[in-house]
N, CA, C and O atoms as a GROMACS GRO file, in nm:
protein
  256
    1MET      N    1   4.594   4.234   9.839
    1MET     CA    2   4.618   4.159   9.715
    1MET      C    3   4.768   4.164   9.680
    1MET      O    4   4.832   4.268   9.691
    2VAL      N    5   4.820   4.051   9.639
    2VAL     CA    6   4.961   4.039   9.608
    2VAL      C    7   4.988   4.103   9.471
    2VAL      O    8   4.910   4.088   9.378
    3ASN      N    9   5.098   4.172   9.462
    3ASN     CA   10   5.142   4.237   9.340
    3ASN      C   11   5.155   4.136   9.226
    3ASN      O   12   5.226   4.036   9.238
    4GLN      N   13   5.085   4.161   9.114
    4GLN     CA   14   5.086   4.068   9.001
    4GLN      C   15   5.225   4.059   8.937
    4GLN      O   16   5.263   3.953   8.886
    5LYS      N   17   5.300   4.168   8.938
    5LYS     CA   18   5.435   4.167   8.882
    5LYS      C   19   5.523   4.072   8.963
    5LYS      O   20   5.603   3.998   8.906
    6LEU      N   21   5.508   4.073   9.095
    6LEU     CA   22   5.584   3.984   9.182
    6LEU      C   23   5.552   3.838   9.150
    6LEU      O   24   5.642   3.755   9.145
    7ILE      N   25   5.426   3.808   9.129
    7ILE     CA   26   5.385   3.671   9.096
    7ILE      C   27   5.445   3.629   8.962
    7ILE      O   28   5.496   3.517   8.950
    8LYS      N   29   5.440   3.717   8.861
    8LYS     CA   30   5.496   3.683   8.729
    8LYS      C   31   5.645   3.659   8.737
    8LYS      O   32   5.697   3.565   8.677
    9GLU      N   33   5.715   3.744   8.811
    9GLU     CA   34   5.860   3.727   8.826
    9GLU      C   35   5.892   3.595   8.895
    9GLU      O   36   5.986   3.526   8.856
   10THR      N   37   5.815   3.562   8.997
   10THR     CA   38   5.838   3.438   9.072
   10THR      C   39   5.807   3.316   8.985
   10THR      O   40   5.879   3.216   8.990
   11LEU      N   41   5.700   3.324   8.905
   11LEU     CA   42   5.668   3.214   8.814
   11LEU      C   43   5.780   3.190   8.714
   11LEU      O   44   5.813   3.076   8.684
   12SER      N   45   5.839   3.297   8.663
   12SER     CA   46   5.950   3.284   8.569
   12SER      C   47   6.069   3.214   8.635
   12SER      O   48   6.134   3.130   8.574
   13LEU      N   49   6.096   3.251   8.759
   13LEU     CA   50   6.208   3.189   8.831
   13LEU      C   51   6.180   3.042   8.862
   13LEU      O   52   6.271   2.960   8.860
   14ILE      N   53   6.055   3.009   8.889
   14ILE     CA   54   6.019   2.869   8.913
   14ILE      C   55   6.050   2.787   8.788
   14ILE      O   56   6.102   2.676   8.798
   15GLN      N   57   6.017   2.842   8.672
   15GLN     CA   58   6.043   2.770   8.547
   15GLN      C   59   6.192   2.749   8.523
   15GLN      O   60   6.231   2.648   8.463
   16LEU      N   61   6.275   2.842   8.568
   16LEU     CA   62   6.420   2.830   8.550
   16LEU      C   63   6.486   2.740   8.654
   16LEU      O   64   6.602   2.702   8.638
   17SER      N   65   6.414   2.707   8.758
   17SER     CA   66   6.469   2.630   8.868
   17SER      C   67   6.502   2.487   8.827
   17SER      O   68   6.445   2.432   8.732
   18ALA      N   69   6.594   2.428   8.899
   18ALA     CA   70   6.634   2.289   8.874
   18ALA      C   71   6.547   2.189   8.951
   18ALA      O   72   6.574   2.069   8.949
   19MET      N   73   6.443   2.237   9.018
   19MET     CA   74   6.358   2.146   9.095
   19MET      C   75   6.278   2.053   9.003
   19MET      O   76   6.260   2.081   8.884
   20GLU      N   77   6.231   1.945   9.060
   20GLU     CA   78   6.153   1.845   8.986
   20GLU      C   79   6.022   1.906   8.935
   20GLU      O   80   5.967   1.996   8.999
   21PRO      N   81   5.971   1.858   8.822
   21PRO     CA   82   5.846   1.911   8.768
   21PRO      C   83   5.728   1.908   8.866
   21PRO      O   84   5.646   2.000   8.867
   22LYS      N   85   5.718   1.804   8.946
   22LYS     CA   86   5.608   1.797   9.044
   22LYS      C   87   5.621   1.907   9.149
   22LYS      O   88   5.521   1.964   9.192
   23GLU      N   89   5.744   1.936   9.189
   23GLU     CA   90   5.767   2.041   9.288
   23GLU      C   91   5.735   2.178   9.228
   23GLU      O   92   5.677   2.264   9.294
   24LYS      N   93   5.774   2.197   9.100
   24LYS     CA   94   5.740   2.323   9.032
   24LYS      C   95   5.588   2.342   9.028
   24LYS      O   96   5.538   2.451   9.055
   25ALA      N   97   5.517   2.236   8.993
   25ALA     CA   98   5.370   2.242   8.986
   25ALA      C   99   5.311   2.275   9.122
   25ALA      O  100   5.217   2.354   9.132
   26MET      N  101   5.366   2.216   9.227
   26MET     CA  102   5.317   2.243   9.362
   26MET      C  103   5.335   2.391   9.396
   26MET      O  104   5.242   2.454   9.447
   27TRP      N  105   5.452   2.446   9.368
   27TRP     CA  106   5.477   2.587   9.400
   27TRP      C  107   5.385   2.679   9.318
   27TRP      O  108   5.338   2.780   9.369
   28MET      N  109   5.362   2.642   9.193
   28MET     CA  110   5.273   2.724   9.111
   28MET      C  111   5.131   2.725   9.167
   28MET      O  112   5.064   2.827   9.163
   29LEU      N  113   5.086   2.611   9.218
   29LEU     CA  114   4.953   2.605   9.279
   29LEU      C  115   4.948   2.682   9.411
   29LEU      O  116   4.851   2.751   9.439
   30LEU      N  117   5.053   2.669   9.490
   30LEU     CA  118   5.057   2.737   9.620
   30LEU      C  119   5.073   2.888   9.608
   30LEU      O  120   5.031   2.962   9.697
   31LEU      N  121   5.131   2.933   9.500
   31LEU     CA  122   5.162   3.075   9.483
   31LEU      C  123   5.040   3.164   9.501
   31LEU      O  124   5.049   3.271   9.561
   32SER      N  125   4.927   3.122   9.450
   32SER     CA  126   4.806   3.205   9.459
   32SER      C  127   4.753   3.215   9.603
   32SER      O  128   4.674   3.304   9.633
   33GLU      N  129   4.795   3.125   9.690
   33GLU     CA  130   4.748   3.123   9.829
   33GLU      C  131   4.847   3.190   9.924
   33GLU      O  132   4.817   3.209  10.042
   34MET      N  133   4.965   3.224   9.874
   34MET     CA  134   5.070   3.277   9.959
   34MET      C  135   5.055   3.427   9.981
   34MET      O  136   5.001   3.499   9.896
   35GLU      N  137   5.105   3.473  10.095
   35GLU     CA  138   5.109   3.616  10.124
   35GLU      C  139   5.234   3.675  10.058
   35GLU      O  140   5.327   3.603  10.024
   36GLU      N  141   5.233   3.806  10.042
   36GLU     CA  142   5.343   3.873   9.973
   36GLU      C  143   5.479   3.843  10.037
   36GLU      O  144   5.577   3.820   9.966
   37GLY      N  145   5.486   3.843  10.168
   37GLY     CA  146   5.612   3.814  10.236
   37GLY      C  147   5.664   3.674  10.205
   37GLY      O  148   5.784   3.654  10.189
   38GLN      N  149   5.574   3.579  10.196
   38GLN     CA  150   5.612   3.442  10.163
   38GLN      C  151   5.663   3.432  10.020
   38GLN      O  152   5.761   3.363   9.992
   39ILE      N  153   5.596   3.503   9.929
   39ILE     CA  154   5.638   3.502   9.788
   39ILE      C  155   5.775   3.567   9.774
   39ILE      O  156   5.860   3.519   9.699
   40LEU      N  157   5.796   3.677   9.846
   40LEU     CA  158   5.927   3.743   9.840
   40LEU      C  159   6.038   3.651   9.889
   40LEU      O  160   6.147   3.650   9.833
   41LYS      N  161   6.010   3.573   9.993
   41LYS     CA  162   6.109   3.479  10.045
   41LYS      C  163   6.137   3.368   9.942
   41LYS      O  164   6.253   3.332   9.921
   42LEU      N  165   6.033   3.316   9.879
   42LEU     CA  166   6.050   3.215   9.774
   42LEU      C  167   6.127   3.273   9.657
   42LEU      O  168   6.219   3.208   9.605
   43LYS      N  169   6.092   3.394   9.616
   43LYS     CA  170   6.159   3.459   9.502
   43LYS      C  171   6.308   3.477   9.532
   43LYS      O  172   6.392   3.451   9.445
   44LYS      N  173   6.340   3.520   9.651
   44LYS     CA  174   6.481   3.540   9.689
   44LYS      C  175   6.558   3.408   9.681
   44LYS      O  176   6.671   3.404   9.633
   45SER      N  177   6.497   3.301   9.728
   45SER     CA  178   6.560   3.170   9.724
   45SER      C  179   6.580   3.124   9.579
   45SER      O  180   6.686   3.070   9.545
   46LEU      N  181   6.481   3.145   9.496
   46LEU     CA  182   6.490   3.108   9.354
   46LEU      C  183   6.594   3.192   9.281
   46LEU      O  184   6.666   3.141   9.195
   47GLU      N  185   6.603   3.320   9.314
   47GLU     CA  186   6.704   3.406   9.254
   47GLU      C  187   6.844   3.358   9.289
   47GLU      O  188   6.934   3.358   9.205
   48LYS      N  189   6.862   3.316   9.413
   48LYS     CA  190   6.992   3.265   9.457
   48LYS      C  191   7.027   3.137   9.381
   48LYS      O  192   7.140   3.120   9.336
   49GLU      N  193   6.928   3.048   9.366
   49GLU     CA  194   6.951   2.923   9.294
   49GLU      C  195   6.984   2.949   9.148
   49GLU      O  196   7.083   2.896   9.097
   50THR      N  197   6.903   3.029   9.080
   50THR     CA  198   6.926   3.052   8.938
   50THR      C  199   7.055   3.129   8.913
   50THR      O  200   7.122   3.106   8.812
   51SER      N  201   7.091   3.218   9.002
   51SER     CA  202   7.218   3.289   8.990
   51SER      C  203   7.334   3.192   9.001
   51SER      O  204   7.431   3.200   8.926
   52GLY      N  205   7.324   3.099   9.096
   52GLY     CA  206   7.428   2.998   9.112
   52GLY      C  207   7.440   2.908   8.990
   52GLY      O  208   7.551   2.874   8.949
   53LEU      N  209   7.328   2.870   8.933
   53LEU     CA  210   7.330   2.788   8.812
   53LEU      C  211   7.391   2.864   8.696
   53LEU      O  212   7.467   2.808   8.617
   54ASN      N  213   7.356   2.992   8.684
   54ASN     CA  214   7.414   3.074   8.578
   54ASN      C  215   7.564   3.086   8.593
   54ASN      O  216   7.638   3.076   8.495
   55ASP      N  217   7.610   3.108   8.715
   55ASP     CA  218   7.754   3.118   8.740
   55ASP      C  219   7.825   2.988   8.704
   55ASP      O  220   7.933   2.990   8.645
   56LEU      N  221   7.765   2.877   8.740
   56LEU     CA  222   7.822   2.747   8.709
   56LEU      C  223   7.832   2.727   8.558
   56LEU      O  224   7.934   2.678   8.508
   57LEU      N  225   7.728   2.763   8.485
   57LEU     CA  226   7.727   2.751   8.340
   57LEU      C  227   7.835   2.840   8.277
   57LEU      O  228   7.907   2.796   8.188
   58LEU      N  229   7.846   2.963   8.324
   58LEU     CA  230   7.946   3.054   8.270
   58LEU      C  231   8.088   3.003   8.295
   58LEU      O  232   8.174   3.015   8.209
   59LYS      N  233   8.111   2.947   8.414
   59LYS     CA  234   8.245   2.890   8.443
   59LYS      C  235   8.274   2.773   8.350
   59LYS      O  236   8.387   2.757   8.304
   60ALA      N  237   8.174   2.691   8.324
   60ALA     CA  238   8.194   2.577   8.235
   60ALA      C  239   8.225   2.622   8.093
   60ALA      O  240   8.309   2.563   8.025
   61ILE      N  241   8.157   2.726   8.049
   61ILE     CA  242   8.180   2.780   7.914
   61ILE      C  243   8.320   2.840   7.904
   61ILE      O  244   8.390   2.821   7.804
   62GLN      N  245   8.362   2.914   8.007
   62GLN     CA  246   8.491   2.980   8.006
   62GLN      C  247   8.607   2.882   8.014
   62GLN      O  248   8.717   2.913   7.969
   63SER      N  249   8.584   2.766   8.072
   63SER     CA  250   8.692   2.669   8.088
   63SER      C  251   8.719   2.587   7.962
   63SER      O  252   8.816   2.512   7.956
   64LYS      N  253   8.634   2.603   7.861
   64LYS     CA  254   8.654   2.528   7.736
   64LYS      C  255   8.763   2.588   7.651
   64LYS      O  256   8.792   2.536   7.543
   0.00000   0.00000   0.00000
């Protein structure tokens, strides 16, 4: 059984992602069928994306 904390963390990152709403919905549906290794890979990718978006936002704020 996949760690529930891992699923919750991944769901939060999906919500923060810049992907299209349909793609977010697809990932949320697939999440329950994925193995832990697959979820960890998705989570890592989402963390990279959201970190990049945060960095971009901070640079924009600092440049004002």
